[in-house]
DOKESE-743322 format. One record per residue: x, y, z of N, C-alpha, C in turn; residue number from 1; residue in three letters. Coordinates in nm, 2 decimals, always signed. Layout:
N
- X Y Z X Y Z X Y Z NUM Ala
...
end
This chain:
120
- -4.15 -7.43 +3.66 -4.17 -7.30 +3.60 -4.31 -7.26 +3.62 1 Met
- -4.34 -7.14 +3.66 -4.47 -7.09 +3.68 -4.51 -7.01 +3.55 2 Ile
- -4.62 -7.05 +3.50 -4.67 -6.99 +3.37 -4.73 -6.85 +3.40 3 Arg
- -4.72 -6.76 +3.30 -4.78 -6.63 +3.31 -4.93 -6.65 +3.34 4 His
- -4.99 -6.57 +3.43 -5.13 -6.58 +3.46 -5.17 -6.68 +3.57 5 Gly
- -5.06 -6.75 +3.62 -5.09 -6.84 +3.73 -5.12 -6.77 +3.86 6 Thr
- -5.23 -6.81 +3.92 -5.26 -6.74 +4.05 -5.31 -6.84 +4.15 7 Ser
- -5.32 -6.79 +4.27 -5.36 -6.87 +4.38 -5.50 -6.82 +4.43 8 Val
- -5.59 -6.91 +4.45 -5.73 -6.87 +4.50 -5.75 -6.95 +4.63 9 Lys
- -5.78 -6.87 +4.73 -5.80 -6.94 +4.86 -5.94 -6.99 +4.86 10 Val
- -5.96 -7.12 +4.88 -6.09 -7.18 +4.89 -6.14 -7.19 +5.03 11 Leu
- -6.04 -7.21 +5.12 -6.07 -7.21 +5.27 -5.95 -7.15 +5.34 12 Ala
- -5.97 -7.03 +5.40 -5.86 -6.97 +5.47 -5.83 -7.05 +5.60 13 Ala
- -5.71 -7.04 +5.65 -5.67 -7.11 +5.77 -5.78 -7.09 +5.88 14 Pro
- -5.83 -7.20 +5.93 -5.93 -7.19 +6.04 -5.92 -7.31 +6.12 15 Ala
- -5.96 -7.30 +6.25 -5.97 -7.41 +6.34 -6.10 -7.49 +6.31 16 Thr
- -6.09 -7.62 +6.29 -6.21 -7.70 +6.26 -6.23 -7.80 +6.37 17 Val
- -6.34 -7.80 +6.43 -6.37 -7.89 +6.54 -6.50 -7.97 +6.52 18 Thr
- -6.57 -7.93 +6.41 -6.70 -8.00 +6.37 -6.72 -8.00 +6.22 19 Ala
- -6.81 -8.08 +6.18 -6.84 -8.09 +6.03 -6.89 -7.95 +5.99 20 Asn
- -6.87 -7.91 +5.87 -6.92 -7.78 +5.82 -6.89 -7.76 +5.68 21 Gly
- -6.96 -7.66 +5.62 -6.95 -7.62 +5.49 -6.88 -7.48 +5.48 22 Asn
- -6.79 -7.47 +5.39 -6.73 -7.34 +5.36 -6.81 -7.25 +5.28 23 Gly
- -6.76 -7.13 +5.25 -6.83 -7.03 +5.17 -6.81 -7.05 +5.03 24 Thr
- -6.90 -7.01 +4.94 -6.89 -7.02 +4.80 -6.78 -6.94 +4.74 25 Ala
- -6.70 -6.99 +4.65 -6.59 -6.92 +4.59 -6.60 -6.94 +4.44 26 Val
- -6.60 -6.83 +4.37 -6.62 -6.83 +4.22 -6.48 -6.87 +4.16 27 Asp
- -6.49 -6.98 +4.09 -6.37 -7.04 +4.02 -6.39 -7.04 +3.87 28 Val
- -6.48 -6.97 +3.82 -6.51 -6.97 +3.67 -6.40 -6.91 +3.59 29 Ser
- -6.31 -6.83 +3.65 -6.20 -6.77 +3.57 -6.08 -6.86 +3.55 30 Lys
- -6.09 -6.98 +3.61 -5.97 -7.07 +3.59 -6.00 -7.17 +3.48 31 Tyr
- -5.89 -7.21 +3.41 -5.91 -7.31 +3.30 -5.80 -7.42 +3.31 32 Glu
- -5.83 -7.52 +3.24 -5.74 -7.64 +3.23 -5.71 -7.70 +3.36 33 Ser
- -5.59 -7.75 +3.38 -5.56 -7.82 +3.51 -5.53 -7.72 +3.62 34 Leu
- -5.58 -7.76 +3.74 -5.55 -7.68 +3.85 -5.50 -7.77 +3.96 35 Val
- -5.42 -7.72 +4.05 -5.37 -7.79 +4.17 -5.45 -7.75 +4.29 36 Leu
- -5.51 -7.84 +4.36 -5.58 -7.82 +4.48 -5.49 -7.87 +4.59 37 Leu
- -5.47 -7.79 +4.69 -5.38 -7.83 +4.80 -5.44 -7.80 +4.93 38 His
- -5.44 -7.90 +5.02 -5.49 -7.88 +5.16 -5.38 -7.90 +5.26 39 Ala
- -5.37 -7.82 +5.36 -5.27 -7.83 +5.46 -5.35 -7.83 +5.60 40 Val
- -5.31 -7.91 +5.69 -5.37 -7.92 +5.82 -5.27 -7.94 +5.93 41 Ala
- -5.30 -7.88 +6.04 -5.22 -7.91 +6.17 -5.33 -7.97 +6.26 42 Ala
- -5.35 -8.10 +6.25 -5.46 -8.17 +6.33 -5.39 -8.21 +6.46 43 Val
- -5.46 -8.17 +6.57 -5.41 -8.21 +6.70 -5.48 -8.33 +6.76 44 Thr
- -5.61 -8.35 +6.71 -5.68 -8.47 +6.76 -5.78 -8.51 +6.65 45 Ala
- -5.80 -8.64 +6.63 -5.89 -8.69 +6.53 -5.84 -8.67 +6.39 46 Gly
- -5.93 -8.66 +6.29 -5.89 -8.63 +6.16 -5.99 -8.55 +6.09 47 Asn
- -5.95 -8.49 +5.97 -6.04 -8.41 +5.89 -6.04 -8.46 +5.75 48 Asn
- -6.15 -8.50 +5.70 -6.16 -8.53 +5.56 -6.23 -8.42 +5.48 49 Thr
- -6.16 -8.37 +5.38 -6.20 -8.25 +5.31 -6.24 -8.29 +5.17 50 Ile
- -6.36 -8.24 +5.12 -6.40 -8.26 +4.99 -6.45 -8.13 +4.93 51 Lys
- -6.47 -8.12 +4.80 -6.53 -8.01 +4.73 -6.67 -8.04 +4.68 52 Leu
- -6.75 -7.94 +4.69 -6.88 -7.94 +4.63 -6.89 -7.82 +4.54 53 Gln
- -6.98 -7.83 +4.44 -7.00 -7.72 +4.35 -7.14 -7.69 +4.32 54 His
- -7.17 -7.57 +4.27 -7.30 -7.51 +4.25 -7.30 -7.41 +4.13 55 Ser
- -7.41 -7.40 +4.06 -7.42 -7.30 +3.96 -7.43 -7.16 +4.01 56 Asp
- -7.50 -7.14 +4.12 -7.53 -7.01 +4.18 -7.47 -6.98 +4.31 57 Asp
- -7.40 -7.07 +4.37 -7.32 -7.05 +4.49 -7.41 -7.04 +4.62 58 Gly
- -7.54 -7.08 +4.60 -7.62 -7.08 +4.72 -7.72 -7.20 +4.73 59 Ser
- -7.75 -7.26 +4.62 -7.84 -7.38 +4.63 -7.78 -7.49 +4.54 60 Thr
- -7.84 -7.61 +4.56 -7.81 -7.73 +4.49 -7.66 -7.76 +4.48 61 Glu
- -7.60 -7.77 +4.60 -7.46 -7.81 +4.61 -7.45 -7.96 +4.59 62 Trp
- -7.36 -8.00 +4.50 -7.33 -8.15 +4.48 -7.18 -8.17 +4.49 63 Thr
- -7.15 -8.29 +4.53 -7.01 -8.33 +4.54 -6.94 -8.33 +4.41 64 Asp
- -6.82 -8.28 +4.40 -6.74 -8.28 +4.28 -6.68 -8.42 +4.28 65 Val
- -6.70 -8.50 +4.17 -6.65 -8.63 +4.16 -6.50 -8.63 +4.17 66 Ala
- -6.44 -8.72 +4.25 -6.30 -8.74 +4.26 -6.22 -8.61 +4.32 67 Asn
- -6.30 -8.53 +4.39 -6.23 -8.41 +4.45 -6.24 -8.42 +4.60 68 Ala
- -6.20 -8.53 +4.66 -6.19 -8.55 +4.80 -6.05 -8.58 +4.84 69 Ala
- -6.00 -8.51 +4.94 -5.86 -8.54 +4.99 -5.86 -8.66 +5.08 70 Phe
- -5.75 -8.72 +5.09 -5.74 -8.83 +5.19 -5.75 -8.76 +5.33 71 Pro
- -5.79 -8.84 +5.43 -5.80 -8.78 +5.57 -5.67 -8.72 +5.61 72 Ala
- -5.68 -8.60 +5.67 -5.56 -8.53 +5.73 -5.57 -8.55 +5.88 73 Leu
- -5.45 -8.59 +5.93 -5.44 -8.61 +6.08 -5.31 -8.57 +6.13 74 Asp
- -5.27 -8.62 +6.25 -5.14 -8.58 +6.30 -5.02 -8.63 +6.22 75 Ala
- -5.04 -8.74 +6.14 -4.94 -8.79 +6.06 -4.94 -8.74 +5.92 76 Thr
- -5.06 -8.74 +5.85 -5.07 -8.68 +5.72 -5.12 -8.54 +5.73 77 Thr
- -5.03 -8.45 +5.70 -5.05 -8.31 +5.72 -5.09 -8.23 +5.60 78 Lys
- -5.07 -8.29 +5.48 -5.11 -8.22 +5.36 -5.14 -8.32 +5.25 79 Glu
- -5.21 -8.27 +5.15 -5.25 -8.35 +5.03 -5.28 -8.26 +4.92 80 Ala
- -5.25 -8.31 +4.80 -5.28 -8.24 +4.67 -5.36 -8.32 +4.58 81 Ser
- -5.44 -8.25 +4.49 -5.51 -8.31 +4.39 -5.49 -8.23 +4.26 82 Leu
- -5.47 -8.30 +4.15 -5.46 -8.23 +4.02 -5.59 -8.25 +3.95 83 Leu
- -5.66 -8.14 +3.91 -5.80 -8.15 +3.87 -5.82 -8.06 +3.75 84 Phe
- -5.91 -8.11 +3.66 -5.95 -8.03 +3.54 -6.06 -7.93 +3.58 85 Asn
- -6.03 -7.80 +3.58 -6.12 -7.70 +3.63 -6.25 -7.69 +3.54 86 Ser
- -6.24 -7.74 +3.42 -6.36 -7.74 +3.33 -6.47 -7.83 +3.39 87 Asp
- -6.44 -7.91 +3.48 -6.55 -8.00 +3.55 -6.62 -7.93 +3.66 88 Arg
- -6.57 -7.81 +3.70 -6.63 -7.73 +3.81 -6.75 -7.66 +3.75 89 Phe
- -6.86 -7.64 +3.83 -6.96 -7.54 +3.81 -6.90 -7.41 +3.85 90 Lys
- -6.97 -7.30 +3.84 -6.92 -7.17 +3.87 -6.86 -7.15 +4.01 91 Lys
- -6.92 -7.21 +4.11 -6.88 -7.19 +4.25 -6.84 -7.33 +4.31 92 Phe
- -6.74 -7.32 +4.40 -6.70 -7.44 +4.48 -6.70 -7.40 +4.62 93 Val
- -6.71 -7.50 +4.71 -6.69 -7.48 +4.85 -6.63 -7.60 +4.91 94 Arg
- -6.56 -7.58 +5.02 -6.49 -7.68 +5.10 -6.59 -7.74 +5.20 95 Val
- -6.59 -7.87 +5.21 -6.68 -7.94 +5.31 -6.58 -8.02 +5.40 96 Val
- -6.59 -7.99 +5.53 -6.51 -8.05 +5.63 -6.59 -8.16 +5.70 97 Asp
- -6.53 -8.28 +5.71 -6.59 -8.39 +5.79 -6.49 -8.44 +5.89 98 Thr
- -6.52 -8.42 +6.02 -6.42 -8.45 +6.12 -6.46 -8.58 +6.19 99 Val
- -6.37 -8.65 +6.25 -6.40 -8.77 +6.33 -6.30 -8.79 +6.43 100 Ser
- -6.33 -8.87 +6.53 -6.24 -8.89 +6.64 -6.30 -8.82 +6.77 101 Gly
- -6.23 -8.85 +6.88 -6.27 -8.79 +7.01 -6.22 -8.65 +7.02 102 Thr
- -6.31 -8.55 +7.04 -6.28 -8.41 +7.04 -6.18 -8.37 +6.93 103 Thr
- -6.23 -8.39 +6.80 -6.14 -8.35 +6.69 -6.11 -8.20 +6.69 104 Pro
- -5.99 -8.17 +6.65 -5.95 -8.03 +6.64 -5.82 -8.02 +6.55 105 Ser
- -5.82 -7.91 +6.47 -5.71 -7.89 +6.39 -5.73 -7.76 +6.30 106 Gly
- -5.62 -7.71 +6.25 -5.63 -7.59 +6.17 -5.60 -7.64 +6.03 107 Val
- -5.69 -7.59 +5.93 -5.67 -7.63 +5.79 -5.69 -7.52 +5.70 108 Arg
- -5.63 -7.53 +5.58 -5.65 -7.43 +5.47 -5.65 -7.51 +5.34 109 Ser
- -5.72 -7.46 +5.24 -5.73 -7.52 +5.11 -5.71 -7.41 +5.00 110 Val
- -5.62 -7.43 +4.91 -5.60 -7.33 +4.80 -5.61 -7.40 +4.66 111 Val
- -5.64 -7.32 +4.56 -5.64 -7.36 +4.42 -5.53 -7.29 +4.35 112 Leu
- -5.45 -7.35 +4.28 -5.34 -7.29 +4.20 -5.37 -7.32 +4.05 113 Val
- -5.39 -7.22 +3.97 -5.41 -7.24 +3.83 -5.39 -7.12 +3.74 114 Gly
- -5.42 -7.14 +3.62 -5.41 -7.03 +3.52 -5.55 -6.97 +3.49 115 Val
- -5.55 -6.84 +3.50 -5.68 -6.77 +3.47 -5.70 -6.75 +3.32 116 Thr
- -5.83 -6.75 +3.28 -5.86 -6.74 +3.14 -5.81 -6.61 +3.08 117 Lys
- -5.83 -6.50 +3.15 -5.79 -6.37 +3.09 -5.64 -6.34 +3.07 118 Glu
- -5.56 -6.44 +3.12 -5.42 -6.42 +3.11 -5.37 -6.47 +2.97 119 Ser
- -5.46 -6.53 +2.90 -5.42 -6.58 +2.76 -5.40 -6.48 +2.66 120 Gln
end
């Protein structure tokens, strides 16, 4: 059952990833309680390890979010989910891609599903 006020926030839109990189800042301050983080990838070569970083202002002092790293996604493992307490996030989060392998390539996306505060 989906609770009233549940919404999906795109943290990283579907994109081809061939090198390490940082995503853009996404404001997640309106989410509360437990959220589902879900990553999907269609990796054609190598693998992609995705983690989240957070920041108070969305532009400086990015730090890793503890326990918010997905297992490596590759040609076999195409999706992964994490259940996470959004109260542990600072105001902004971003996706960090780390790729490995010979000529790594794949399309990935990351979404957050949770309940917004104003829906209470």
